[in-house]
C-alpha positions in Angstrom: 0.0 0.0 0.0 1.2 3.5 -0.9 0.2 6.4 1.3 0.2 10.1 0.2 0.3 12.8 2.9 -0.2 16.4 2.0 1.6 18.8 4.4 1.3 22.6 4.7 3.8 25.2 5.9 2.0 27.6 8.4 2.9 30.0 11.2 4.1 28.0 14.2 1.3 27.5 16.7 3.4 28.9 19.5 3.7 32.3 17.7 1.4 35.2 18.6 -0.1 36.2 15.2 -0.1 39.9 14.3 -2.4 41.6 11.9 -0.9 43.9 9.2 -1.5 47.6 9.8 -3.6 47.8 6.6 -5.8 44.9 7.8 -5.2 42.9 4.5 -3.9 39.8 6.2 -1.5 38.4 8.8 2.1 39.6 9.1 4.5 36.8 8.0 7.7 38.8 8.1 10.4 37.2 10.3 7.9 34.8 11.8 8.7 31.2 12.7 7.0 28.7 10.3 6.5 25.0 10.8 4.3 22.1 9.7 0.6 22.4 10.3 -0.1 20.4 13.5 -2.9 18.3 11.9 -0.6 17.4 9.1 2.0 16.2 11.6 -0.6 13.8 12.9 -1.3 12.6 9.4 2.5 12.0 8.8 2.8 10.2 12.1 -0.2 7.9 11.2 1.2 7.1 7.8 4.6 6.3 9.3 2.9 4.0 11.8 1.1 2.2 9.0 4.5 1.7 7.3 6.1 0.4 10.6 3.2 -2.0 11.1 3.6 -3.4 7.6 0.2 -2.1 6.4 2.0 0.4 4.0 5.1 0.1 1.9 5.8 3.7 1.0 4.9 7.1 2.4 5.1 10.1 0.1 4.7 13.7 1.4 3.6 16.6 -0.8 3.5 20.3 -0.1 2.2 23.2 -2.2 3.9 26.5 -1.6 7.2 28.5 -1.9 10.7 27.1 -1.9 10.8 27.4 1.9 8.1 24.7 2.0 10.9 22.2 1.3 11.9 22.6 5.0 8.4 21.3 5.9 8.9 18.3 3.6 12.3 17.6 5.2 10.6 17.5 8.6 8.2 14.9 7.4 11.0 12.9 5.8 12.9 13.0 9.1 9.7 11.6 10.8 9.9 8.6 8.5 8.4 9.5 5.1 10.3 8.0 2.1 10.2 10.9 -0.4 8.7 14.3 -1.1 7.1 16.3 -3.8 7.2 20.1 -3.8 4.6 21.9 -6.0 6.4 25.2 -6.1 4.3 28.4 -6.2 4.5 31.8 -4.6 0.7 32.4 -5.1 -1.8 31.9 -2.3 -3.2 28.4 -2.7 -6.9 28.3 -1.9 -8.5 25.0 -0.9 -10.0 24.2 -4.4 -6.7 24.9 -6.2 -4.9 22.7 -3.6 -7.5 19.9 -4.1 -7.0 20.1 -7.9 -3.2 19.9 -7.6 -3.5 17.0 -5.2 -5.8 15.2 -7.7 -3.1 15.5 -10.3 -0.5 14.2 -7.8 -2.8 11.2 -7.0 -3.3 10.4 -10.6 0.5 10.3 -11.1 1.4 8.4 -8.0 -1.6 6.1 -7.7 -1.7 5.9 -3.8 -4.0 3.6 -2.0 -4.6 6.1 0.8 -4.4 9.8 1.1 -4.1 11.0 4.8 -4.2 14.7 5.5 -5.0 17.1 8.4 -8.6 18.0 8.7 -7.7 21.7 8.5 -4.8 24.1 8.5 -4.4 26.4 11.5 -3.8 29.5 9.4 -7.1 29.6 7.4 -9.2 26.9 9.2 -11.0 26.1 6.0 -11.5 22.4 6.6 -12.3 21.9 2.9 -9.4 20.3 1.1 -9.9 16.7 2.1 -13.6 16.8 1.2 -13.0 18.6 -2.1 -10.3 16.1 -3.0 -12.6 13.2 -2.3 -15.3 14.7 -4.5 -12.9 15.4 -7.4 -11.6 11.8 -7.2 -14.9 10.2 -6.4 -13.3 8.3 -3.5 -14.8 7.4 -0.2 -13.8 9.6 2.7 -13.4 9.4 6.5 -13.1 12.8 8.1 -12.1 13.8 11.6 -10.5 10.4 12.2 -9.7 9.6 15.9 -8.8 6.0 15.1 -7.6 4.3 11.9 -7.0 0.6 11.1 -6.4 -1.3 7.9 -7.1 -5.0 7.4 -7.4 -7.0 4.2 -7.6 -3.8 2.1 -10.5 -2.5 4.2 -10.0 0.9 5.9 -11.9 1.3 9.2 -12.2 4.8 10.6 -13.6 5.9 13.9 -14.6 9.5 13.9 -15.9 11.8 16.6 -19.3 13.3 16.1 -21.7 15.3 18.3 -23.5 12.3 19.5 -20.5 10.1 20.3 -18.4 7.9 17.9 -19.1 6.8 14.4 -17.3 3.9 12.7 -17.0 3.8 8.9 -15.7 0.9 6.8 -14.2 2.2 3.5 -12.9 0.6 0.4 -9.4 1.5 -0.7 -8.4 3.9 -2.2 -9.8 6.4 0.2 -9.3 9.9 1.7 -8.7 10.2 5.5 -8.6 13.5 7.4 -7.0 13.4 10.9 -8.3 14.8 14.2 -6.2 15.7 17.2 -6.8 12.5 19.1 -5.6 10.1 16.4 -2.1 10.0 17.7 0.8 12.0 19.2 3.5 12.9 16.6 7.0 11.8 17.3 10.1 14.0 17.5 12.5 13.4 14.7 15.9 12.1 16.0 19.2 13.7 14.9 20.2 10.6 12.8 16.8 10.7 11.0 17.2 14.5 10.4 20.6 13.8 8.8 19.1 10.9 6.7 16.2 13.2 5.6 18.7 15.5 3.8 19.5 12.7 1.4 16.0 11.7 0.6 14.6 12.8 -2.8 12.3 15.8 -3.2 10.8 16.3 -6.7 9.9 19.8 -7.7 6.8 20.5 -9.9 4.6 23.5 -10.6 0.8 24.0 -10.8 1.2 24.2 -14.6 2.3 20.6 -14.6 -1.2 19.7 -13.4 -3.0 22.3 -15.5 -4.3 24.1 -12.4 -5.1 27.9 -12.5 -3.9 29.5 -9.2 -6.0 32.6 -9.6 -7.8 33.5 -6.4 -11.6 33.0 -6.3 -11.9 34.4 -2.8 -11.1 37.9 -1.6 -10.3 39.0 2.0 -12.4 42.0 3.0 -10.7 42.8 6.3 -8.6 41.0 9.0 -8.8 42.4 12.5 -7.6 41.5 16.0 -10.2 39.7 18.2 -11.8 42.1 20.8 -10.0 42.3 24.1 -11.7 40.3 26.9 -13.2 42.2 29.8 -11.6 41.7 33.2 -13.4 39.3 35.6 -15.0 40.1 38.9 -14.4 38.4 42.3 -17.5 37.6 44.4 -17.6 36.8 48.1 -20.2 34.0 48.1 -22.7 32.0 46.0 -25.6 34.5 46.6 -23.5 37.4 45.2 -22.6 35.2 42.3 -26.2 34.4 41.5 -27.1 38.1 41.8 -24.3 39.1 39.5 -25.3 36.6 36.9 -28.9 37.8 37.0 -28.0 41.5 36.6 -25.5 40.8 33.9 -28.2 38.9 31.9 -26.4 35.5 32.0 -29.4 33.8 33.6 
């Protein structure tokens, strides 16, 4: 089984995001970037499938600028076998990403595509579903547990009412949730080995994808500051405050 894992380069989750003065977007200058946390979980799950013998090869793909190669190297250090960089300096919207990934899938013919359920920069939560629609493949989204046996993919996903278990035929699309696993730290020997693993470079034109934006950002603003809390002496005062503040 061959597993394809798309990964995205985003602002590190520990960094406090700052809005540009003209409110057109987020300031990316001199900001630490890293792999999207949900994609880290996807890479970890693919590597675990390989270690268990369920998968033979793990391929990681990223769509973005030349610096996205660093994100691919991180995935390779975690245990992926090779990488593909679709190089573009344009903003890649979910539909364009899904179309490029469709082209990659048609070239590589993976049995499973595992990707994060969303990216922490735009929180779109669309790419996996769009890719499944374009390929007409079954999908298991928000996976908290994944197992493969006799070519059958079993996905446990968290829903409002509890847990839902799906049985999918391969090939399939899986999007990962936070509770699927805990990604490993890449060891120094594996980081050194990752430098020698191959990364193929392609462009959106290779897949006939138009990167023109279909969405426009009206304005980006800081969230409103939270009001300070109040201390109360006892329960009766708490109830009184809640009533007067309109919470009850």
